[in-house]
C-alpha positions, 0 to 999 in steps of 0.5 A: 645142082645142090650143093651136098653140104651148107655153105659157109658165109663171109665177107670178101676181103680181097681177090687176087691172083685170079684163083685165090680169095681172103674171106672173113668168115661170119662165124667166128670171125676166122679169116681163110683164102678160098679157092676162086675157080674164075679165070674172068675178070669177075668185073662188078662181082669183088668188091670189098666186103661184098658177102659171099658164100663158100663151099667146105672140102673134107678132103685131106689132099686139098691145100685149100678147103674154102670154094667160093661159090656165091656173092651177093651183088645187086640184090642178087646171088650171083654164082661164080664158080665156072666148074659147074656150068658143063653140069647145069647145062647137061641137067637143062637138056636131059629136063629138055629146057631147050627143045631145038637140043631135044631128042639126043639118045646119047650124051657125052662130056669132054670129047676130043675135037678140033686143034688139040681141043674138048667140046664140054657136051657132044650130044649124039643122036641116033645113026644117021643123024648128025651130032650136035657139039655144045660148047657152055660159056659162063655168064655172070656180068650185069652192067644195065639192069636186065642185061647179062653180058659176055665176056667179062675179060678178054677170051682168045680161048672162047674166039678160038672154039668158036672158029673150031665150032663152025668148021664142024658145021662145014664138016656136016655136023650140028654146033651149039654155043649154050651161055649160063647165067648165073642169076636170077636177075637177067632176062636178056644176053649180049656180048661186050664189044667194048671189053672184047670185040675180037669175041663179038665179032668171031661169035657173028661170023660163027653165026653165019657159019650155022653156029647155033646159039642159046641162053639160060637163065638160073635160080641161084640160093644157097642149097642149089643153083638150078638151070630152070629158063630160057634169056633172050639173046641179043645178037 
């Protein structure tokens, strides 16, 4: 995924109301408010003075013309925009990065399933072959060097998705969780039982019901974010 135009650098003042961030731009020192497309706590990624990069939109209909894309943390660039993971995982699947999910003949996004839910990606594999329901989760928390963790805040919605994924398996389909680590400095992924024990328990139950799980790591630069490697999942 390449950014359509050069990103703008600055320093974070604060992130607030979940979806807003005040930033002082490096060029000219202008203070701007950027959209923060991230519903999580962003633990460890929102320190005052952190170096950040924003994308700029020329759409006159947008209330905020800047969007927060990247933050520098622990000496690495970390992607924080949760609008990108579904597209990044689609690119990875089309490139065959997850062999267990290769060989599909059709790929659709945001397909209705379960109880008033939409699956991020539905892989169709031809007549007589069960489809694969793929749920994508963004990961950017690192509290121990090399170890990515999910989630960074309580996610009842995420636990609900795990239950519905298990239901699809029991109905004869396949279901797979794909955790996208939007940072280059992690080679392992585990679950934050201290932050959301209910999600960790729901994951274990889903795995026992036959839900598959994979993790993918990204290369992050100011020009592009690329899903490029497997990350070891510590269940």
